[in-house]
N, C-alpha and C positions, 0 to 999 in steps of 0.2 A: 435868762435865755442864753443858750450856748451859741457862740458865733464861730468857734473853731470847728473844723470838720476833719475827721479822720476817716478814711475809706479803706475798704478791703474787698477783694473778690469773694463772691459767695462760696466758691469751691475750697477755700482755705479751711484748715483746722485751727483750733485755738492756739496750738503751739506755734504755727507759722505766724499768726497775728502777733502774739507776744514777742516772738523773736524779732519781727520787723520793727515793732515799737521800741524794743531795747537797743537795737543796732542803728536806728535812725539817728544820725548825727548831723544831718543837714539842717539848715536854718528854717526849712519849710515845715518840719515836724513840730507840732504844737506841744507845749509842755503841760497844758491843762485842758482836759476834755473829759466827757462823761459818756459818750456813745461813739460807737464805730458804725458807720453806714456801710451796709453790704451792697455791692453792685453786681448786676448780672453781666454776662459777656458783652452786652450792648451798652454798658455803662449806665444802666438805669437802676435807681435805688430799689431794693427789694425789702428793706427793713433796717432796723437798728439793733445793735447788740450793746447792752448796758455794760459799762466798764466793770462794775462789780461782778456781774455774771460771768464775764470773760475771765476775770482773775480767779474766780472760784472753780471754774470748770477744768476738767482733765485735759491735757494737751492733745489727746486724740479725738476730742469731740468736734464735729463739724460746726462751723459758725452758723449754718442754717438751722441747727437745732436750738439755737439760743435767740433767734430773731424775735423782736417785738415788732409787730406789723403796724405800729402806730407812728404816724409822721406828724 
């Protein structure tokens, strides 16, 4: 079971998410995770994006196109 949580706004594209993960050098960024939780503007979770799917997708793809609606 994954305890670490990585979150991203649902309006981001894949490139924005990858750039944020690469440039995050603060101690709060987890080094091992498998899903990114997408949040709506009211900070409610709308679904997960699998790390493998995120890394395989083109930079211009919306994260909402990759959502797994399973929690």
